[in-house]
Structures are given as structure tokens and as C-alpha cells.
PARODO-34059 format. One record per residue (C-alpha): residue number from 1; x, y negated, z negated. Coordinates in steps of 0.05 Angstrom, whole numbers, always signed. Example, Ala and Ser with C-alpha at 12.3 -4.5 7.8 and 13.67 -1.06 7.14 Angstrom:
BEGIN
1;+246;+90;-156;
2;+273;+21;-143;
END
This chain:
BEGIN
1;-1341;-10;+106;
2;-1353;-48;+42;
3;-1417;-10;+30;
4;-1381;+56;+41;
5;-1328;+37;-10;
6;-1382;+17;-59;
7;-1417;+84;-50;
8;-1351;+121;-59;
9;-1338;+83;-124;
10;-1408;+98;-150;
11;-1401;+171;-132;
12;-1333;+176;-165;
13;-1362;+145;-228;
14;-1421;+194;-228;
15;-1374;+252;-217;
16;-1331;+228;-274;
17;-1391;+227;-320;
18;-1412;+296;-298;
19;-1342;+323;-307;
20;-1340;+294;-376;
21;-1402;+334;-394;
22;-1383;+398;-358;
23;-1359;+458;-397;
24;-1312;+510;-368;
25;-1322;+559;-425;
26;-1384;+593;-455;
27;-1393;+643;-511;
28;-1440;+702;-513;
29;-1458;+735;-579;
30;-1480;+808;-584;
31;-1510;+834;-649;
32;-1471;+895;-675;
33;-1514;+904;-737;
34;-1565;+865;-777;
35;-1594;+887;-844;
36;-1614;+864;-914;
37;-1587;+896;-977;
38;-1601;+897;-1051;
39;-1535;+908;-1087;
40;-1546;+939;-1155;
41;-1505;+916;-1215;
42;-1433;+941;-1214;
43;-1444;+972;-1145;
44;-1418;+966;-1074;
45;-1451;+960;-1006;
46;-1404;+966;-945;
47;-1436;+961;-875;
48;-1384;+979;-823;
49;-1372;+990;-749;
50;-1316;+1010;-702;
51;-1283;+950;-668;
52;-1228;+941;-617;
53;-1168;+899;-635;
54;-1175;+828;-608;
55;-1250;+827;-614;
56;-1279;+762;-639;
57;-1335;+772;-690;
58;-1379;+728;-733;
59;-1406;+752;-799;
60;-1463;+716;-833;
61;-1509;+728;-892;
62;-1545;+693;-949;
63;-1551;+719;-1020;
64;-1591;+704;-1081;
65;-1527;+683;-1116;
66;-1453;+685;-1100;
67;-1426;+754;-1088;
68;-1355;+780;-1073;
69;-1343;+796;-1000;
70;-1282;+834;-971;
71;-1264;+844;-897;
72;-1225;+910;-895;
73;-1199;+962;-847;
74;-1208;+1035;-865;
75;-1143;+1041;-904;
76;-1157;+979;-945;
77;-1228;+1004;-959;
78;-1204;+1073;-982;
79;-1149;+1043;-1026;
80;-1197;+995;-1059;
81;-1250;+1049;-1070;
82;-1199;+1095;-1102;
83;-1187;+1043;-1157;
84;-1261;+1035;-1171;
85;-1258;+966;-1140;
86;-1216;+942;-1197;
87;-1156;+930;-1151;
88;-1182;+907;-1082;
89;-1140;+902;-1018;
90;-1168;+864;-957;
91;-1151;+822;-897;
92;-1190;+765;-926;
93;-1243;+754;-979;
94;-1292;+704;-1007;
95;-1344;+696;-1061;
96;-1404;+659;-1034;
97;-1479;+659;-1029;
98;-1477;+635;-957;
99;-1429;+666;-906;
100;-1418;+645;-834;
101;-1346;+661;-813;
102;-1313;+677;-747;
103;-1256;+726;-747;
104;-1212;+761;-696;
105;-1204;+835;-707;
106;-1128;+847;-708;
107;-1127;+923;-696;
108;-1173;+977;-669;
109;-1205;+1012;-729;
110;-1269;+1021;-768;
111;-1278;+955;-803;
112;-1317;+947;-869;
113;-1354;+884;-889;
114;-1357;+900;-963;
115;-1403;+869;-1015;
116;-1383;+882;-1088;
117;-1430;+863;-1145;
118;-1388;+855;-1209;
119;-1449;+828;-1246;
120;-1494;+867;-1294;
121;-1555;+851;-1253;
122;-1574;+863;-1180;
123;-1562;+813;-1123;
124;-1605;+807;-1061;
125;-1567;+797;-996;
126;-1610;+777;-938;
127;-1598;+785;-863;
128;-1528;+811;-862;
129;-1511;+804;-788;
130;-1447;+819;-749;
131;-1440;+789;-679;
132;-1389;+806;-626;
133;-1368;+740;-593;
134;-1348;+742;-519;
135;-1317;+679;-489;
136;-1325;+668;-414;
137;-1280;+618;-378;
138;-1276;+592;-307;
139;-1219;+554;-276;
140;-1214;+526;-205;
141;-1153;+499;-168;
142;-1135;+475;-98;
143;-1074;+501;-61;
144;-1049;+429;-55;
145;-1062;+363;-87;
146;-1055;+323;-23;
147;-1074;+341;+48;
148;-1062;+311;+116;
149;-1110;+298;+172;
150;-1158;+356;+188;
151;-1119;+404;+145;
152;-1152;+464;+112;
153;-1160;+466;+37;
154;-1163;+531;-3;
155;-1201;+533;-69;
156;-1191;+590;-117;
157;-1234;+603;-178;
158;-1213;+650;-235;
159;-1264;+679;-283;
160;-1246;+717;-347;
161;-1277;+743;-410;
162;-1235;+740;-472;
163;-1175;+728;-428;
164;-1189;+789;-383;
165;-1210;+781;-310;
166;-1282;+795;-292;
167;-1299;+824;-224;
168;-1367;+816;-191;
169;-1383;+748;-220;
170;-1421;+702;-174;
171;-1382;+637;-166;
172;-1415;+577;-133;
173;-1367;+529;-99;
174;-1390;+458;-84;
175;-1347;+404;-51;
176;-1364;+330;-41;
177;-1327;+286;+9;
178;-1300;+215;-7;
179;-1370;+187;+9;
180;-1406;+233;-39;
181;-1434;+279;+15;
182;-1435;+353;-2;
183;-1393;+386;+52;
184;-1390;+456;+21;
185;-1439;+496;-21;
186;-1429;+571;-21;
187;-1425;+631;-67;
188;-1369;+680;-73;
189;-1360;+744;-114;
190;-1298;+751;-158;
191;-1251;+808;-140;
192;-1218;+857;-188;
193;-1169;+802;-208;
194;-1229;+759;-227;
195;-1216;+711;-170;
196;-1260;+681;-115;
197;-1233;+640;-57;
198;-1262;+594;-4;
199;-1230;+555;+53;
200;-1256;+492;+88;
201;-1230;+437;+134;
202;-1221;+365;+109;
203;-1239;+301;+144;
204;-1188;+262;+183;
205;-1188;+200;+139;
206;-1161;+178;+72;
207;-1202;+194;+11;
208;-1212;+236;-51;
209;-1252;+301;-53;
210;-1286;+331;-114;
211;-1294;+407;-118;
212;-1333;+446;-170;
213;-1336;+521;-185;
214;-1391;+547;-232;
215;-1419;+611;-260;
216;-1479;+626;-305;
217;-1467;+664;-369;
218;-1525;+682;-415;
219;-1566;+628;-381;
220;-1511;+579;-393;
221;-1476;+544;-335;
222;-1402;+536;-341;
223;-1360;+501;-290;
224;-1292;+473;-275;
225;-1272;+419;-225;
226;-1212;+395;-186;
227;-1199;+334;-145;
228;-1153;+327;-85;
229;-1138;+274;-34;
230;-1134;+269;+41;
231;-1079;+221;+64;
232;-1071;+208;+138;
233;-1029;+145;+130;
234;-954;+152;+132;
235;-912;+118;+78;
236;-874;+53;+89;
237;-800;+48;+74;
238;-761;-16;+66;
239;-685;-23;+67;
240;-657;-78;+23;
241;-597;-108;+59;
242;-585;-183;+68;
243;-535;-178;+125;
244;-474;-202;+87;
245;-405;-171;+87;
246;-389;-122;+31;
247;-317;-116;+6;
248;-327;-52;-33;
249;-369;+10;-21;
250;-441;-10;-33;
251;-511;+19;-34;
252;-568;-1;+13;
253;-630;+13;-30;
254;-688;+46;+5;
255;-757;+35;-25;
256;-817;+75;-1;
257;-891;+60;-14;
258;-951;+105;-4;
259;-1016;+84;-37;
260;-1053;+149;-24;
261;-1015;+213;-38;
262;-950;+181;-60;
263;-881;+189;-32;
264;-854;+260;-30;
265;-783;+243;-6;
266;-741;+189;+27;
267;-692;+212;+80;
268;-635;+177;+115;
269;-575;+187;+159;
270;-513;+142;+160;
271;-477;+132;+227;
272;-508;+196;+256;
273;-480;+238;+200;
274;-521;+296;+169;
275;-589;+279;+140;
276;-593;+266;+66;
277;-649;+251;+17;
278;-651;+202;-40;
279;-671;+255;-92;
280;-608;+296;-86;
281;-559;+251;-49;
282;-577;+185;-81;
283;-587;+120;-44;
284;-547;+108;+21;
285;-474;+91;+4;
286;-435;+52;+56;
287;-362;+71;+55;
288;-337;+62;+126;
289;-305;-4;+145;
290;-343;-32;+204;
291;-383;-91;+228;
292;-438;-46;+253;
293;-453;+11;+206;
294;-523;+40;+217;
295;-575;+75;+174;
296;-633;+115;+203;
297;-686;+123;+149;
298;-757;+147;+139;
299;-803;+177;+86;
300;-852;+234;+80;
301;-912;+231;+33;
302;-943;+286;-9;
303;-994;+300;+46;
304;-938;+315;+96;
305;-945;+250;+136;
306;-878;+230;+164;
307;-862;+157;+176;
308;-835;+133;+242;
309;-759;+130;+237;
310;-727;+61;+227;
311;-656;+42;+244;
312;-619;-12;+207;
313;-556;-35;+244;
314;-503;-87;+232;
315;-486;-64;+162;
316;-419;-95;+148;
317;-363;-70;+104;
318;-291;-95;+102;
319;-246;-70;+47;
320;-179;-89;+78;
321;-148;-158;+67;
322;-124;-196;+129;
323;-51;-196;+148;
324;-6;-246;+182;
325;+60;-283;+183;
326;+87;-354;+185;
327;+147;-381;+223;
328;+178;-451;+216;
329;+207;-485;+278;
330;+210;-420;+317;
331;+251;-387;+262;
332;+304;-440;+256;
333;+349;-439;+195;
334;+357;-514;+190;
335;+317;-576;+205;
336;+336;-650;+201;
337;+264;-673;+195;
338;+209;-664;+142;
339;+161;-656;+200;
340;+162;-584;+225;
341;+120;-539;+268;
342;+89;-477;+237;
343;+71;-416;+279;
344;+17;-373;+247;
345;-4;-302;+264;
346;-68;-278;+229;
347;-103;-212;+240;
348;-164;-178;+212;
349;-190;-120;+254;
350;-257;-112;+218;
351;-291;-177;+198;
352;-242;-224;+233;
353;-202;-283;+208;
354;-243;-339;+180;
355;-197;-393;+153;
356;-126;-408;+128;
357;-92;-455;+80;
358;-21;-480;+71;
359;+20;-503;+12;
360;+89;-529;-5;
361;+89;-498;-75;
362;+45;-436;-69;
363;+1;-454;-128;
364;-65;-460;-90;
365;-95;-511;-138;
366;-118;-564;-90;
367;-103;-539;-19;
368;-161;-542;+29;
369;-182;-488;+78;
370;-181;-500;+153;
371;-195;-462;+216;
372;-136;-422;+240;
373;-94;-445;+300;
374;-31;-416;+331;
375;+11;-476;+313;
376;+7;-531;+261;
377;+48;-593;+247;
378;+69;-593;+174;
379;+106;-642;+129;
380;+159;-615;+81;
381;+172;-646;+13;
382;+227;-699;+16;
383;+299;-687;-4;
384;+351;-644;+28;
385;+355;-571;+9;
386;+317;-506;+18;
387;+242;-517;+32;
388;+188;-463;+30;
389;+120;-465;+64;
390;+65;-418;+39;
391;+3;-392;+74;
392;-59;-353;+56;
393;-111;-322;+102;
394;-184;-309;+88;
395;-228;-263;+130;
396;-302;-267;+145;
397;-316;-220;+87;
398;-282;-267;+38;
399;-221;-224;+27;
400;-156;-261;+14;
401;-89;-240;+42;
402;-25;-239;+2;
403;+13;-304;+2;
404;+60;-308;+61;
405;+120;-355;+59;
406;+179;-377;+100;
407;+239;-421;+82;
408;+281;-472;+120;
409;+338;-516;+99;
410;+326;-591;+106;
411;+390;-630;+124;
412;+381;-703;+142;
413;+455;-723;+131;
414;+502;-730;+190;
415;+571;-697;+192;
416;+631;-734;+164;
417;+690;-750;+211;
418;+755;-773;+179;
419;+832;-767;+183;
420;+838;-781;+257;
421;+909;-767;+283;
422;+942;-773;+350;
423;+1005;-737;+372;
424;+1048;-772;+394;
425;+1030;-828;+348;
426;+1071;-880;+386;
427;+1083;-894;+459;
428;+1058;-843;+508;
429;+1102;-828;+566;
430;+1075;-814;+634;
431;+1049;-743;+641;
432;+1056;-732;+567;
433;+999;-693;+534;
434;+964;-726;+476;
435;+933;-683;+420;
436;+876;-714;+379;
437;+860;-684;+311;
438;+802;-698;+264;
439;+777;-673;+197;
440;+702;-660;+208;
441;+657;-633;+152;
442;+582;-622;+136;
443;+565;-595;+67;
444;+492;-579;+81;
445;+480;-543;+146;
446;+552;-539;+169;
447;+586;-561;+233;
448;+557;-534;+297;
449;+605;-568;+346;
450;+655;-625;+355;
451;+669;-658;+422;
452;+722;-707;+447;
453;+698;-757;+497;
454;+747;-801;+536;
455;+750;-846;+597;
456;+809;-878;+633;
457;+815;-944;+668;
458;+817;-905;+732;
459;+752;-867;+721;
460;+679;-887;+722;
461;+651;-830;+680;
462;+666;-803;+611;
463;+695;-734;+602;
464;+670;-690;+545;
465;+708;-629;+518;
466;+698;-585;+456;
467;+747;-592;+400;
468;+774;-528;+369;
469;+780;-516;+295;
470;+851;-499;+276;
471;+845;-446;+220;
472;+913;-466;+191;
473;+903;-541;+186;
474;+826;-539;+183;
475;+827;-596;+233;
476;+790;-599;+299;
477;+838;-609;+358;
478;+836;-626;+431;
479;+894;-641;+478;
480;+885;-694;+532;
481;+924;-679;+595;
482;+983;-725;+613;
483;+966;-788;+652;
484;+1004;-833;+700;
485;+1042;-893;+677;
486;+999;-952;+663;
487;+937;-910;+649;
488;+894;-936;+593;
489;+856;-881;+556;
490;+796;-895;+510;
491;+766;-838;+468;
492;+716;-822;+413;
493;+695;-761;+373;
494;+623;-736;+368;
495;+605;-683;+314;
496;+540;-642;+310;
497;+514;-602;+250;
498;+468;-541;+251;
499;+408;-583;+233;
500;+415;-626;+295;
501;+446;-687;+262;
502;+505;-720;+297;
503;+557;-773;+283;
504;+602;-812;+332;
505;+668;-839;+309;
506;+691;-892;+359;
507;+727;-944;+317;
508;+667;-987;+307;
509;+650;-982;+382;
510;+720;-1008;+399;
511;+742;-937;+413;
512;+810;-908;+402;
513;+858;-931;+458;
514;+928;-915;+481;
515;+967;-936;+544;
516;+1017;-895;+583;
517;+1080;-937;+587;
518;+1119;-949;+654;
519;+1178;-902;+669;
520;+1251;-929;+692;
521;+1274;-902;+761;
522;+1346;-871;+774;
523;+1365;-927;+824;
524;+1355;-980;+771;
525;+1394;-944;+716;
526;+1464;-950;+751;
527;+1462;-1026;+765;
528;+1438;-1037;+694;
529;+1496;-995;+669;
530;+1547;-1034;+711;
531;+1518;-1100;+687;
532;+1519;-1077;+615;
533;+1592;-1055;+623;
534;+1613;-1121;+654;
535;+1578;-1159;+598;
536;+1613;-1117;+546;
537;+1681;-1129;+580;
538;+1669;-1204;+583;
539;+1650;-1206;+510;
540;+1711;-1167;+490;
541;+1759;-1213;+529;
542;+1728;-1274;+497;
543;+1737;-1245;+429;
544;+1812;-1229;+444;
545;+1827;-1300;+469;
546;+1796;-1330;+408;
547;+1838;-1287;+363;
548;+1903;-1308;+399;
549;+1887;-1382;+394;
550;+1877;-1378;+319;
551;+1943;-1343;+309;
552;+1980;-1397;+349;
553;+1953;-1453;+307;
554;+1981;-1421;+245;
END
């Protein structure tokens, strides 16, 4: 293999040298006239011939001394002659003893190559010769620059003379393979368009061919060459994607390499959509939010070799920030503790939720990220009042949610119970109802409920009843049913606020107490009345007797 490559290199070098020396044009000169003249003093010699416009000619002569020369068409010659050559009109002129000039005849006419001797002695002009110059050119081309395996190549040679096609010319085609072997050597005649064509089949391996087309003109060989390449190896295309999430529409660059014929085009299809190519559609642009976008891609080289299709999957794009919410203590309005429970909902339908962070001030200057969980124990800042908790969510793509927040009122103070009243305020008769009143307030979360608890000396359990707020007096009230005589009643008041704080007012744990006094019966009232009457009568009699005794002594 190494030897073959070496031979190919040597052959390419030799061909390059040959091509550098090759000529694809040649000229042929035909003598139109050739003569020698003696031009007498003050006389004119004007050899002439009829020429077609566009003909290339060469005029040459040598003279014994410089002589005036004029190249003229028939009108210019006649005009100059009519003035006795004192006023000469020409296409061009010169005064020289040695002429060798090429000129293209502009129009079809009789053209004069005039020698005028203005001297007073004769001038010898030797070998005045006019040549018609014909230029032959050959050009060869292949129908393609690159070919695939076992494809046919068409070579076309064009031959012209002075820009006009020549038919019937014998063109020799010769083709050498990448190893320097001559694989084609044949002759073809040009047609009326001056063209000759040959077709042959290429080898099924990579390499460069050299083709030559030549003709012989006036014993001169002119040739032209063309090189073309066989490429049986498909290109290789690479997709540049590192597998990370994109958060905006992004391009996946496709790079194709083909060391033989070169890449003709790169094709792709995104998510089974219509096929596009890089030349007109640009590089693949990912615009659909998904964790599994896919690109099918492949390339075709200039020889027509198509690469096996590749599929890149798992292309990730997420342009939507995560969403969520935060709830404190199941949505409670108040709390009596700085320790609360947060309930978090976090959603991201594309890349998924990655981490969350919480804050008491929403500034996000030192808060750390953590893995999300449905609930979290959180500590509020100290001091009663409205407290806010803030939360941010980050998804796997790195997108940040808006800041979510929730507020709760912290109330650590218990309700205030004051101005306890009892009606009646004094003795309580048997079966008499007793109304207890209290002024209960809470400036933070407000009063949730107030209960009166009491027990009698005849019970073993405490009774608990709600106290009702009187809208007129703004006092909480409850009426204890009447009790039997001798019943001892102990009671206390318990108040609850909306934050869960409570206070018990029980007279320093001595409780508030009243006793139902005994009641007099109807059988006892009459004897007592009689006794009281007798006592009053006795007292009155004693007072009367004393009065009479004092009067008698006077």
C-alpha cells in the first residue's frame, strides 16, 4: 500500500511537470505575399491584399534606412493618395528600418501596407512579407469533478481556430488512473461544433485521475488536461451537543468532513419534521421544550456518497420557569410559636424541580439551596406581629421561579381577663341563678372563645360552658343555674385567643366561691313572730312601770 501511494505521488508530480510544459494553443502562419522593393525618392510602394475582418496578420520587413509605413484600408489609401501623400490617413503607422508587427484586421476590405519615401534618394526594402496568423486552441473538461464508485466519466474536448469550431480534427484522449496506469487511449473526430466526446468507467476506489486531450497543428502538438477524483468514502458528520439543558432556543452545530471530494451538503430533520439542509436552512435550531428532542442528520459528498444517518436524542430545552406555592401551618392566620410548618408545592413539567430555598426577608443574599420536600419546619423571626416566609424554586435547567410568599400573624401573648362581676353580689338564695361577667380582651389575634368552669361540693367533675359576649356591655356572660341551700360553688374563667394562647383566671388558684344560704320554713316563722311579739310587750310594760315610778318620786 505504501509503495502504491509512493507511485501515485511520483506520477502526480510527473503529470504536474508535464502539464506545466503543455500548451493548449498553437499558431499557424500562412504567407499572403512576400517581395522586395526599391522605393524611388519621393515615391510610394503599396503592396495590398483582400482580408476578412478579424484576421490576425503579421507584417515584417527590413530596409536600408528608416522609411515611413502606413497600414490603410481602401478609403484611407485613396484619401491619402489624393493629397499627394502630404496628408496621410491610416489605422496605424511607423517609421522604421525593421518592422515585425502583429495586427488584427478590423473590417473586411482591401488593405494596403504602404511604404512612402519622403527622401530625395531611393530606399531598398527587403523581404516585405505578410503572414496570416491562425490560432488553434483545444480545451477538455469532465462532466463532473468528483465521481462515486464505478461511475462513468464523460470527457469532452473542444477545438477551435480563431475562436471558431473546427470539425474533423483528430483528438487523442488519454486517461491515467490514480496509480499512473493508462486506462484510456483513443482518438475521436470533432463534430461540426468542434467537439469530441469519450466515455469510460472509473475504478471503485478513492483517487485522482488525469485526462489529456491533444491535437497536432502544423506539426505542433497542443493539449489540454483535466483532473477529477473518485470518492467512494462517505463523509463523516459530528453533532456538537454536550447534553446539558438549554433555557433558550439554541443551535446544535453539525460539522461534516470529507477528505476526498469534499462535503456537498449536510442534511437534518428535527423531531421527524421535514428534512432541511444547512446551506439554506442554517444549523439545526432547537425550539421545542422537551427532555428528549431528537435530530436525525447525515451528509452527502460531492461524489454523491451518502453517509449513514445518525440520530441524536436527549436534546433538552426548558424555557419555562418552575411554579409552586407555599402554605404556613395549613393556611392558619395566626400562630403562637415562632416554629411553624411550611407546606410546599413545586412543579416543573419539563426538566423537573431541582432545589428550593427559603427566606424570612426575601433578599436571597445568603440563603442556601436544599432538596425539595412536601413539608418543612421553619423558624420565624422573633417578636409578635405579621411574619412572611419567602420561597424560590429552581428546576434542573437552572431556571428560577418567581418569589412565592405567605404571611402569618405571630401572637405569643395570652388574653387579658379583668373586671370579674357576680350578680347577685351578696348572698345567694337557694335556687337563685348567678350571672358571672368578665371583661376579656386580646389585642393581637383576638378572642376565640371564653368558658366558665365550675364545680360544687356535691359534684366530682367540673362543668364547662361557653360565655357569651354581650354587645351592649362588651362583657362575656354566663348564668349558673340555681343551687340548693348549703351548696358551695367554685368557678374560674378560661379565655382562648385565635393564636391558641389561653389564660385562666381562678383567683390565684383559690377560685371564686359563693355559698347558697339556708332558707327559713313557714312553721318556724309563726313561733318566732309570737316570741318577738311577747318580747316587745314585755319590754313595753317595763318601760311604762319605770316611767310611773319616776313620777311618784317627784
